[in-house]
Every structure is written in C-alpha cells, then in structure tokens.
N, C-alpha and C positions, 0 to 999 in steps of 0.2 A: 326707793319707790318714786314713781312720777307724782308730782304734786298737781292736784286738779282744782284747788279752790284758793282764791285770793281775796282778802278783805279789800274794800275800797281804798283804804289808806296805803295799800301796798303797790298800787299800779300807777300808771300815768298814760297820757294820750298817745305815746309812741308804742304801746303794747297791743295794738289792734289785732295783730295776727293771733295772739294768745288769748286776749280778753274780749275780742270783738270790739266793734266801734263803740257800742253803748257802754260796755264795761270800762273800756279805756278812758272814755270821756267822763264817766261818773267818778273814776279814780282821780282824774285831773282836777275836776271841780272840788273834790274832797281835799286834795293837796293845796288848792288855792284858798281853802278856808270858807268856801261857800256853803250855804245851808242845804246840805244833802242828807237825807235820812240814812242812817247806818245800813250797811248791807255788804254783800260779797258777790263774787262772780265765779261761776263754774266754767272752766276754760273750754276752748274749742278742742283741745286735745282729748278731753273727756268725751266730747261728742263724737269725735272721729273713732275713738276706741269703742264706744257704744255701737256706732254704725258698722264697725268692722266685725264685732263679735255678737251683736244682738242682745247684749246684757250690760248692766251697769259696770263700770270699771271697779276692780277690787279696791276697797277702802274709800270709795267716793262718799258713801253716806256717812262714814265716820268723820271724814273731813268736813262735810256739811254740818254735822252736829257740833263739831268744835267751833266753827265760825258762827253758827247760830247762837251758841252760848255767849260769844263776844257781843253780838247784837243785843241779846237779852240784857247783858250787863250795862250796855250803853243806854238802853231805853228804860230799864228798870221794870220790865214786864217779862212774863214767861210765855213762850209759845205753847199753846194748848191749855193754858190756865182757864178754868171755867169762870173765875170771878173777875179777872182783869186781863184779858188775853192780849198777847202780842199778835198782831196780824201782819201778814207779809204780802208783797206783790211778787209775781214771777214774770219776767220779760225775756224774750229771745233777743239776741244781739250778735249778728255775724260781723265779720270784718268789714263788709260793705253793707250799707243800708239797703235792705232788700224786702220790699213788699211781697207778701205771699208767705212769709214765715208766720209762726204761731202768734196769735193775738195775746195781749196781756191778760193775765188773770190777777184780779185784785181780791183782797180780803181773805186770802188763804189763812186757815186757822179757825174760822167760824164754824159752829155746829149748833145743834139744838140746845146744848147747855151753855156754851159760851156766848151765844147771842143775847141771852138774858143778862149775863155778867157785863157785856158791853153796854147794854141799855142802862144798867144801874150805874156803872162807872162814869158814863157820859151824861147821864140824866136826860137822855134823848132816845126814847124807845123807837120813834119813827126812824131815826138814823140807823139804829142797829138792824132793824128788819129790812131797811133799804139796802144796807151793805150785804146782808145775808142773801137776799134775792139776786143781787148782782153776782155774788160768788157762784151760786148754783147755775146761773145762766152762762157765765163765762167758762166755768169749769166743765159743765156738761158739753158745751159746744166745742171747746178746744181740746179737752183731754179725751172725751168719749165720743166725739163726732155726733152728738145729738143735733139734729137739724135746728138751725137758728130760728127758722120760721115757727117751730113748735113753741118756743118760748115767746116769740113775738106775738103770736096769736093770743096767748094768755095775757100778755101785757096790754094788748089792744082791748081785749074784753074787759080787763080791770079798769082801764081809763073810761071805757064806754059806760060801764055800770056806775062808776063814780061821777060821771058827767064832767070829766076834766079833760084838758087838751094835752097835758104834758105829764111825764113821770113825776116831776117835782111836786105836783099838786095832789098826788095820791097820799092818803092819810095812813096812820099806823095800822088800822084794822084792815084796810085794803092790801097793804104790803104784807101783812101776816098771812092773809088769804093767798096772796100771790106766791109766797114762799111754799106753801103747801101744794099749790097748783104746779109750781116748778118741780118740786120733788116728785110729784106724780109723773110728770113728763119725763123726768130723768129715769125713773124706774121703768116706765113703759118702753123706753128706747134702749136701756142698757141691761135690763133684767136684774138689777141690783139696786139697793138703796144708796142714796147719796152718802159718801164716806164721811163719817163723823170724826175719825182720828186725824188730828191736825198734821202729824208727821206723814201719814199716808197721803193726804192731800198734797203736801209739798213734794214728796218723792214722785208721785204720779205726774205732777205738773212738770218737774224737771225732765222726766222721760218723754213727756209730750213735746217739749221744746226740741229735744234731740230728734224725735221722729219727724217733726215738722220740716226738718232740713230736706227730706226727700219727698215732701208733699208735691203734688203735681203742679200747683200754682207757683211754688218756690222754684222748682226745677225749670219751669217755663220762663220765669223772670230771669234766672241765671243765663239761660240760652239767649234771651232777648238782649241782655246787657253784657254777654260774653264774660260772665263771672265763672271762675273755675268751680267744678262740681264737687271737689274734694276738700273744701276748706273747713266745713263744719261750722256750727254756731255755738256761741257761749250762752250761758244762762245767768241772768242777773236777778238776785234775790234781795229785796229791800224792805225795810220796815215800812208799814203803811202810814201814810198821812192822808187826811180825809178832806176832800173838797165838798163833800155833801153834808156838812155840819150845820148848814143854815145860810142865811143871807150874807154873813161875814166870811163865808168860805166859798171856794170855787176852784176852777181849774182852767188853764189856758195854754196856748202855744203862741210863741212870739219869734220874730225875726229881727236881727239887728239892722237890716236894710230890706227894702221891698224886694221879695224874691221874684216878682213879675217884671219890674222895670229897672231895678237896681238903685232907685232913688234912696238917698240917705234918710235916716229916720227909723224909728221903731214901729214895726207893723205886727199885728197879730189879733187873736181872738180870745175872749174870756167868757166863761159860762159860770154864772153864779150857782151855788148849791149843786155842784156836779162833781163826778169823779173823772179821773184822767181820760178814759177812752171816749167820753161823751163828746168832747170837742172834735177829736180826729174822726170819729164815726159820723159826724154831721147830723146826728139825730135831732138836734135842736139848733136853731139859728142863734148866733152868738152876739155879744156886744164887742165894740172895739176897745183897744187898750186905753184910748183917751177917755172912755167912760169909766174904766177902772180907776183912773186918776181922780175922778169925781167921788166915787163911792168908797175908795180905800187909798187915799193919797200916800200914806206911809209905805204900803206894800208896793205901790206903783213906783215911788222914788227908789226903793231898794232894788226892784226889778231892773230899772233902767241902769243903775249902777253896776249890777251884776252883769248885764248884757254888754256894757261898755268894756268891762274887764275881760269878758270872754272873747270879744272880738279882738282886743289887743293881744290876748294870749294866742289865739288861733290865727291871727293875721288874715281874717277872712270873714265873710258873712256867716253868722252862726244862727241856728234856730234852737229854741229851748222849749221844753215842756215844764210847767210849774204848777204847783198847787198852793192855794192859800187856805190854811186851816185856822179858823177863829182869829183871823187877822195876822197870822204868821206865815211868811213866805218860805216855801220849800222848793228846791230845784231838783227835778226828777230826771232830766236828760238834757244834753246838748250835743250838737254835732255841727260840722261844716254843712251849711244848709243847701239843699237842692234849689236850683234857680232856673229860670228860663234862659234860653240862649242870649236874648237881648240883655238880661240882667248880668249874665256871666261876663260879657264884654264890658259893659258899663262899670261894673264893680271892679274888675281887674284894672281898668284905667284909673278909677278913683283911688284905689289902694296905692298905685304908683305915685299919683299926685300927692297923696298924704305921706309919702315916704315909708310906707309900711312894707312894700315889696319892690323888687327890681323889675325892669321890663322883661328880663328873661323869665322871672317867676310868673309874671303876668301872662306870658305865652302859654304857661302850663296851667293856667286857670281857665283857658278856653280850649275848644277842640274844633277840628275841621267839621265834625258832625254838627256841632252847634252853629257854625257859620253856614252850613248847608241849609239848616232850618230857617235861618234868617233870610235866605235867598228865595224862599217859597213865596208865592203870591199872597196877597191879602184881599179882603172884600172891597169892591168898588161901592162904597156906601152911598155915593151920589145916585147910583142906579138901583139901590136896594129899596124894597117896599117898606112900609112902616113896620117896625119890629112887633112881634107878638108879645114879647116880655123882655125884661132885662134882669139878668142875674149878676153874679160876681165873676168878672173876668179873671179866671184863676190860672190859666195857662194859655198864652197868646197863640194865635193862628187862625186860619180860616178853614172851617170844616163843613162840607156839604155831604149829606147822605140820607138814606131812608131810616126812619125811626125803627129801632128794635128795643125791646123792653127787658131783655135778659142776656146774660153772657153767652149762653148756648146759641141763641139766634144770631148774635154778632159773629161767632165763630163759623157758623154755617153759611153765612151770607156770601154771595158771589159778587155783589155790588157794594159800593161804599155805603157805610151805615153810621148812624149816630146812636150810641148807647144812652138811653134815657132811663134814669133811675131816681127814686126818692133820695137815696144815698147809696154809695158803693161800699163794699167791704172786700176783704182779700179774695173772696170767692169769685169776685167779678174780674179778677186780673186777666184771664184769657180773653174775655170780651173787650176789655179796655185795650189790649194789644191789637185785637182784630179791627176795632172800630176806627173811623177817621177822627172822631171826637167823642167827648163825654159831656152829658148834660144832667145835672141833678137839681131837684127842687129844694134840697136842704144843704146845709154846710156852707163853709166859707173857704178862704184861701189856705186854711190849714186842715181842711177835711181830708179824708182818705183819697177821695177822687182828685182833689187839687194836687196833693203832694205826689201821688203816683203819676198823674198825667204830666206834671212838670218834669219829673225825672225821666220820662220816656219821650218828652218832646211832643206830647199829644195836646191838641186843642181841648180846652175844658172850660165850661161855664157851670158854676155852682150856685146854690142858694137862690134859684129862681122861684121865689115863693108863689108867684102867680100860677105856676103849673100845678094842676091837680091830677096826679097820676093814679089811675085806678085800673089795675089789671093790664089789659092790652090797649088802653086808650089814655089820652091825656087831654084835659080840658084847659084851655088858655084863651083869654080875651074873647070868651063866648064861642070859641070854636072847639070842635072835638077832632083831634088828630089820632089816627090809628097807626098801627104797625105798617110800615111800608110807605107812609107819607113822607115826602122829602122836606127837610128843614135845613137851615144854615145857621151855624153858631159862630160867633165872633169871640174868641178867647181873650181879646184885648179889651173890648168895650163891654162884654157880657151880654150883648144883644142877641136875640133869637129871632130869626126871620123865617117866614113861610117860603117854601120852594127853594130853588137853587139860585143863589145870588152870584152875580158875575164877580170875577176876581181881577185884580190889577197887579202889576209887578211890585215887588217889595222895594222899599226905599234903599236897601243895601244894594240890590241889583242896579237900581237907577244911579246910585253913586258910582258903582263900578263902570257903568256905561258913560259916565261923565255928565249925566243929566242933572245931578244934584251936587251941592257942595256940602262938606261935613261941618262947616262953621255953624255953631249954635245948636247943633243936634248932638245930644250926648251919645247916642248909639253910633251914629256915623263917625263921630270924632274918635270914639273908642276903636271902631273897626279900622279906621284909617291909621291910627297910631300903632296898633298891633300888627297890621299888615306891613307897614313900613319896617318895623323892627324884625318881623319874620323874614322879610326879603334880605335885610342886613345880615341876619344870622345864618341864613340857609347856605348850604354847600351844594345841594341838588338844584339844578336849574329846572324850571317848569315850562314845558312846551305844550302844544295843543294838537289834538287830532282835528284836522280841518280839510275839507275837500272843495270848498268854494272860497272865493274872495271875501264874501260876506262873513262866513264862519271864521276865516283867518283874522279879519278886521275886528270882529267881536272878541276873539281870543286875545288879541293884542290889547284891547281896552281893558280886559279882565286881568292883564298883567303877564300874559305868556311872553316868553323871550325867544320863541321860535315855534315852528311846526314840526312835531316829531313824527307825524304820520299823515300823509295825503294819500287816500285810497283811490287810485286812479280808476278802479273798476266802477266806482260810483259815477264816473263821468260818462259811462257807456250805456247807461240806462235810458229809458224814455225813447225819444225819436232816434237816438243813435244805435239802439239795439239792433236794428236791421243791418247796420254796418258790420257788426260782429257776426251775424248770420252769414253775410256775404263772405266774410273772411274765412269762416269755417268751411264754407262751400268751395274755397279755393279761388275766390275772386281777388286777384292781386290789386285791382283798382281800389278796393276798400281801404287799403293802407294809405293810399294817396289822398283819399277823401277824409280820412281820420286825422291826418297830420295837421292841417290848419286849425281844426277844431281843438285838438290837444294843445297846440301852440298858444291859442287864445286863452285856454283854461289856465295854463301855467303863467302867462303874462299877468293875468289878473291876480293870481296868488302871490307872485313875486312882488308885485306892486304893494299888496296889502302887508307883506312881511318884509319890506325893504330894510336891508341891514341886519336881518336876522336869519338864522339857518332855517332852511325849508327842505325837509326830507320827503322826497317823492317815492312812494312805493310803486314799482312797476306792476302792471295789472295782475291781480290775483283773484280771478272769478271762479268759483265752482260753476262749471259750464251749464248746469241745470238752471242757473239764474238767467242765462242769456239765450237759451234754446227753448222752443215750445215743448211742453210735456210730451213724452213718448205716446201715452195713451190718447192724448188729444190729436196728435198728428196721425196716428194709426187710424183713428176713427174718420178723420177727414179724407184720407187717401182711400179707405175702404168704401166710403160713401160715394166718392167720385167714380171709383171703378165699378161699383154696383149700378151706377147710372150710365155707365159706358162713356164716362168723361175722362179726359187726360188729367191726372192729378197735378201735372205741371211742376211748379216749384216745390209744392208740398211733398211730392214724391222724392225729389232730389234731397230735400231737407230731411225726410224720414230716413233715407239711407245713411246720411251723415249722423243723425241722432242715434240710430241703432248702433253704428260703429263706435260712437263715443259714450253710449249709455253706461252709467255706473250705478252699482247698488248703493254705494256710499260716496257721493260726489265730494264730500268734505275731505276725503282722503285720496282723491283720484287725480285727474288731469287738471291741475291748477298750479298757480305760482310759477316757479322757475321751470317746471316741467312743461307748462303750456307755452312759455316763451321759447323753449328749445324745440317743441314739436311744430309750432306755427312759425315758419320762417318770416323774419322781418318785423314781427309784432313788437318785440322789445326794442329793436333798432329804431322803429318809427317813434316810440315814446321817448327814447333817449335823444333823438334828433329834435323832437318838439321841445324838450326841456332845454337843450342847449341853445336852440334858436330863440326861444322865449327869453332866456337869460341874456343872450347877446343883444336882443332888442331892448331890454331894460337897461343894460349898460350904455347902449347908444343914446338912450333917453336921459342919461344922467343918474340912473338908479344904482343901487348896490345889492343886486340879487346874490343870494348865497345858497344855491341849490345843492342837494345831495341826492344821490340815486340809491335806492334800497332794493335789493333783489330778494323776493319773498320765497319762503318755504324751502330754502336750501338745506339739504341733508348731507351732501358730500362736497368737498372742496372743488372737485372737478366740475360740478355744475356751475359754481360761481366763477371759476376760472374761464369757462367757456363763454358765459355771458359777459364777463368783464372784458375779455379780448375783443368781442364784437363792439361793446359800448365804447371802448377807448378809441377804436377806429372811427366811429361816428363822431365822437367829441372832437377828435383832431381835425375833422373835416369842416367844422363850423367856426368860421372866423369871428373873433370878438367875444367868444364865450368865456366867462370867468372860469377859474379852476373849479372842478366839480368832483367831490369825493364819491367813491363807490363803496357801499357796505352791504350788509345783509341783515335779514330779520331772523333771529334765532327763535324758531317756533316748533322745531322737530327735536325730540329728545336726542337723536343722533348728532344733530348739529351742536347741542350743548356739550356732549361728551367728546366731540372731535373739534372743539372750538380752537384748540391750538393749531390744527391744520388750517381751518377756515380763516383764521386771523391772518394767515399769510397772504390771502387775496382780498381781505376786507379791511377798509380803513375805519369802519365803525360797526358796532353791533347794536341792534335794537331788539329787545325781547318782545315777541308777540305772545304775551302770557295767556291770552284767551285760548289760542290753538295749542300752546304748550301744555296748558291744563287739560284740555280735551284729550290730547294724545298721551299724556302721562297717566291719566286716570283711566283712559280707555272708554270714555263716553262722550256723546255729543250733548252740549248744553241744551240745545233746543228740544232734544228728545227726552231728556231725563229729569229736567228740573221739576216738571209737573208729575212725573211718573213715580219717583221714589225719594226725591230730596227731602220732602216733608218727613217721611219715615226715618231717613238717616239722621235728620236733625233731632227728631224725637228720641231716637235710640242713643244719641250722643256720639254717633260715628263721625258726624260733622258738628263742630261747634258753630260754624257758619259756612255758607256755601263757598266752595273753593273758587267760584267765579266772581264772588264778591270781594273776598279777602284772600291774598296769596296763600297757597298751601306751603308754608315755610319749610316743612319737613321733606316734602317730595319735590314739587315744582321749584320751590325756593332753593333746594340743594342743587338742582340742575343749573339754576341761575348762578349760584356761587361757584360751581365748577367751571362754567363757561367764562365767567369774569376772570377767574384765576388763570385758567389755561390760555385764554385769549390774550391777556396782558403779558403773560410770560413769553408768548411768541411775538407779540408786537407791543412793546412798552409804549404807554401813552394812548393805547386804543380807547377811543370814545365809546362809552357803553350807556345805553338808555333803555327805557321800556315804553312801549306804545299801546299796551292794552288798557282797558278801563281800570285795571288794578292801579294804574298810575294816578288815579284820583281818589283812591280809597285811603282813608287816614292810616289804618294799621299797615297797609301795604307800603305806603310812602316811607314809613319808619323802617320797614324791612329793607327797602331799596337803598335808603341812606346807609344803613349798616353794611349792606352788601357791597358798597363802594361804587354804585352807579353814578354817572355824571348828570343824568336828567331823567325826569319822568314826563310822559306825555299823556294827556287825557282830553275828554271833551271840553269845549270852551267853558261850559257852565261850571265845571269842576276845577278849573284852573285856580281860582282863589282858595279853594279848599286844599289843594295840593301845595300851594305857596305857603299857607299857614302851617301845614304839617311838616313841610321841609324845614321851616324855621324852628319848629318845636323839636324836630329830630336832632338838628344840629346843636341846639342849646342843651338838650338832654344828654347828648353824647359828650358834651363838655362838662357835665356834672352840674349844670345850672338848674336842674329840676329839684328844688329843695324840698318838694313835697313827697 
C-alpha cells in the first residue's frame, strides 16, 4: 500500500515534492532539534489521489489515527478529551509557496464540552472561549465556505457593544456570547450545527485542504506564476501552541535579512496575546522584533540563535513563523523567504562575499524577470506633491492608478487601478494580480498583502493607519477620496500621493546607460557583479533588434554584442511612404530616390555597431501598411467622379490597390515574395548596404553587415535573391565580405532547412510569425478575443507569443537547427523575435543549440542574465 502520512521526525527539507514546502521544512527544523510542536504531514500523493477519485485514499484515516497517537504520547494529552484536550492546527503546504490555498485552521478539537476542560486546565476561561470562537470562524470559512464577513460583522458588533477597539480587549462574557453568535451564523449558512466530534473536525479539515488546491484563487496564482496544475498539496497537522495566553505570549513572523532591501539583520513583526494568523492577516498593527527584545529578552535571544542556524542550513534568506506561549518559544514554519527583486540581487552578492554560495549559485538566486522589475521607473519625488500619508513600504515600485475598494472592481477595470483595503486576504488575490499596486491601512511587512505583493513583484504599501476606509470612500489628511480618484503609492518609502506623480528612470537603467557608477551602491554593485559573471558563463550571444542608430547605440550600452534584426520596412514610413506608393505604381525613379536615403540609414547603424555583426533584413512590409485603405481610396475616387472631377493619382492608386488587395495581408505579398515581384527593390537595398559598408571602411571603421532575406519558404526563392544580391555586392568596390542568410518564419522553411542551408550562411528564427503560422492565428486578432479564455481553461499556461511554445514551434526550431547544420556544418543560428528576451525562452534557445538571441534594447540585460543562468544550469551548477 502507498504510504500517505509522515511524522515530522521522518522527513527533511529535500522532500518538498512529497511533503510540500511547509512539511519538508518542519521536518528539517525537527531534525535540527529546534522547538517544533509535534505533528505529521499528509503527503501530496494523498491529495492527488483524492483529486483523481473524489474520495479519501483507502487507509488514509487509519494512518492519520496512528500518527495522531504518536503526537498524543509526546504531548501527554488526548485528542477529543473533554477534561484536558489536545488541540491541533491544520495547514496546507504545497511544493511551492502559493497564496490562494486554504487558510490555517487553529484549535481543532474544541467543542462545547472540551472548551470548559481547557478553561479549567489552563485556569484561563477567557483564553478558552477566545480559542473556541477562533475555531468556529476559521472552520466555518475554510471548510464550509461561510462568508467571512458574516463572522466579521458579529465581531465588530461585539467590540462596539463592549466599547473596545481590538479583539484582545474583549472579556470572557463577550467572547462566550460571540461563540454562540458564531454558531448561529454557522448554522444559518450550512444548515447544520457546528461539529462537536473532534475527529470529524480533523477529517473535514484535511478534505478542505485537498479541495482548496482547485480553488479559483489557487488556480489563478498557479497560472500567474506558471506552477504546474497537477502537483497537489500536502496537509500539515500540528499540536497547538498558544500565543493568546496573555501578555507573556504572542505570535510573530521574522526574516533573517530585510526582504525589501536585502540589508543584513533580523526583521519582523510581533503581536502580543495573539494567535498565528493574526500577524499575517494584518488585522492589528504589530510591534518590531526590537521591542520583543525589551519585553521578553530570553525568547528574543533564542529566536535570533534559531534564525542564524536556519540561514546557515538553508544558505539563504529565511523567514519564520513563531509563537511564544507563556515565555516559551515555538517554531511553526520556515522557508526560503520571498523577497523583492532588489533584495534578491543584494542578498545573492552578500552570500557570495560571506563564502556561503558560489557565483554560479548566485546566478540562480536571481532571475531575468526580477532584473526587468528593477529597470522599471520610480517616482520623481522632487516633482511630487506633499504625501497624504505614509505607511510601510512593503514591496518597492511606483504605482499610479484609480482607487478601487474590492477585488471584483480591480478585475473589471480597464484602466490602471490601486486596490485599497483595510487588509487583504486570499480572496483578494485576483484583484491584487489585476491592480498596479496594493494599499492597506493595516498590517506590516509580513502581512498577507505584503508577502503576496512581493512574491508577484507588485508595488505595495501597508499599515497606513491614517487611512480611514469606509465602504467606497477613504478619508485621509482631511480629504475624502472616492472610487475612481487617482493616487500614487511608493512601495519603497511607503508614501501615498494624491494624483499621478511623474516617474523617472530607475538607477539600474541609468547604470546600464553609463550615467551612474556602481561604487558604493549595494544594489548596483550586486547587479554589476552578477551581470559580469553571467556574461562570463554564457554561451549564447545577445544581440538587439534595432532600426536606428540611436536604438543600436543604446543596445550596445546595455551590453548587446551585435544587431540581430534591423527591420528596414520601418525606414519607409513617414515622409518616405510616398516613395513606396510611387514604386508600386511602377515609377522606376523611386528606387533611385530611395538609394541615398537607405545608404545614410545604414551608415548610421554601422557606425553605432562598429566591430559587431549587423543583420539587416530586407524589406518585409505587409502592403496594407504602406498603401491607403481600399475603402478610403474608393470613397475619394467616387466623390471626385460624382463631382465630375478627374480622380487623378487617386484613380491610378486605386487600380493598383485593388490589384494587390489581400484579405489577410500578413500571409500575402510580403517578404521575399515582394522582392521578387517588384524588380530592383531588393537590389537597391543590397547596394545601399554595400555602399554604406564601403564608406565606413574608407572612414576607418569596421562594419560587419549581414543580409537577411525574409519569409523564405522554398530554397529556390532564396537562390534567386542571392544570385541577384551577389552581383550587386561584386559591383561595389571597397565593401567588406557580407554574408547572406534567411529568416526561418514559415513552417515549411523549418522542415526544409536542410535544402535552404545550401543557400544560406545563417538562419535567424522569426518566432513571432512562426508562432502565428504554426498555430494558425494572428496575434493582433486573437489576443483579446480568446486568449483569456484559453488561459483560464488551461489550454495555454502562458501566451505562446510571450514564451516559446516548446512542443510545437520549439520542435520546428529544433528540426531546423538539426537539418540546417547537417547540411552546412558551422551554420550560425539565432532568433530575432521578442521571444529572444523572454527568460524561459532564452533557456529553451540555449538548450536547442542556438548561437545568439536578439531582442529589443531594453530586454538585452534580461537576456544576458538568462543566457548566463542557462549555461551554468546546463553545467550542473544550479545547486538548488
């Protein structure tokens, strides 16, 4: 029989697939001899079996009972005993930390009989009834989906009646009344009484954890973070320890380093006389750990020692959840902590300096996605108005948007929004994903809002106590703000500004531009160090897509080692568009007028990329981009004829447009087809390239041009263009050697790559068009039409235009590389679609054996970092 339950002493931190992250880490802390309450983990295999069959795996409850007896023996109490009950907590815990899963249920095992026994054994009647009301609230909400607001309304009424501000101030009598009110709420919403049998409570809670794997918010988060949908979650069952036993008790969350900046030191929040979820929920504002040192120095010292040991064991920033019960410290959870992108780079560099990890390992502590976030703008505070209020900067960034007060409004919004809440909970996850940023009036750096926002790279300000949120308005600094009013929030400083504040370039971008030095700045020093190492490790070169000298120069500053795509059709827009119209109308003089313009374009580009390869794609315009719309021309000609006027040039142009009109211009007369149909067009461009290169050589430069023929589907097309191009190149004195290759963007080209390689000195995959033609849809037409539905149904994990479709489009890439190099050993192969700057796609291209990727200048640093990470991972250097 499959084994489904493991005691904490039986696991370790490397069993996350089986025990989930939380269970594996609880086991590791137990093995380290840290003060962990006894407990056990129900495996992810049990969850997968439950999800497959819809019922509990055979023998699971018997295993749970066996391990429960072990816990009872260790504690010396019996689960379900009315006189001195053992109480349990139940927590979900998947392989990956995943907001949106089931919330923790505490105090399982309490009932009408055992609550009295708990009161007698502890000598604290208030504590017993407080624990009971918490159980009913958590159990009702998480197991039976009772609306949380129904319980919150009763709690608010109880505080109001008692004339107190916080739950901790409620007395025994009020808590007893609250229990009865909660039980009534439970009955009204479920049609049954609150379950009194302790084992029923436990088994219902385990089933609820399993079901929560498929909850909408959990599935949404997995899609957002690209976590596989079939992993399942583990369940962690642990003996209760109580932070709500009075002023010498409490609960907290702490980090071994600052998760926002990476600064060394212990950071966290502590809440006296509270249970575990109170801190994360952000329902009350907390005290700092330095204050804990004052009120309970012994527990504080022990906590620091435990955290130091954990960081040494995990070799990374760790976060922990802990409870102090009557002065005794208990560790409830640890994990490698989520952090901001800035903290990720700073901490990785610190750990290298400390000799904890290697530079290769440091590359795998950061990602291209995190670097991209560091390149986003920040607020220009010099131009900002006085802030309305200041909260806790919980997740850096600059976010501007209209106020919304609930998740549904954030999801429905068509403009950027800021989600404003007292505190967030897992139900708010869809709104947090949709919003530009999150603002709460309660909580700190360890609240739900802060932790989830940091994990997603969202700007977040928490604990802005000056905000009085009431329904659909918020009062702050004497002003009333309504839904739709625009605010700006700074996730670094915690400041909240009225209106839209102007932004300025990030310091990382300014460093790439050469405007700042890294000396003395921890973040820039870390970025510099890891980028240098990434370049050292990378096998893939990183080129840029650039159509102007300015773009090429910027790409070079950002670390590009060439231009992989210069789209010459972009040079024919604006004032030059009329020359294309003349060309289509058969005016041979248009080519002569275009030649000097093109030559000047290329000279500028060759100068910017001197000494580096410069791949120029011959013109590839869908003709509809250069011709007047058919309906517009038809109307103009009809109007002229109705007035008895000669339509003149419009009439001639209309005839040409009708002749060339296409229902789907993206698949029509473009690329190599256009060059073959319009005599002299490609020859003019080739001559301009050669003459510009010759001029640069004469000026002492080192141009390295390459000519790329677009949209080839048959080798005969390329052979025809190549023959003409070689004649032109031979006629230009002083031109350097110029290679001729092709863009693989038609599925047939990938499949016949062996033939095409006979006429091509290099391949460059145009993965944007290759994706459109392989899937049979146009990106511009379908992204808004059905991609959202496809993502929701799980047909796409991510848009194939964002990350390469490795099974379909990627297979064509692999086939073309293999067949092309078999026919021409040493064939240079690259990619020039925007997939070239996508982190996951860069890793695919490395594995597929490409020589370079090319992307927009802004994404060049991201591709450089990912190229280094891909190389070190391929060498087995990713120790994590």
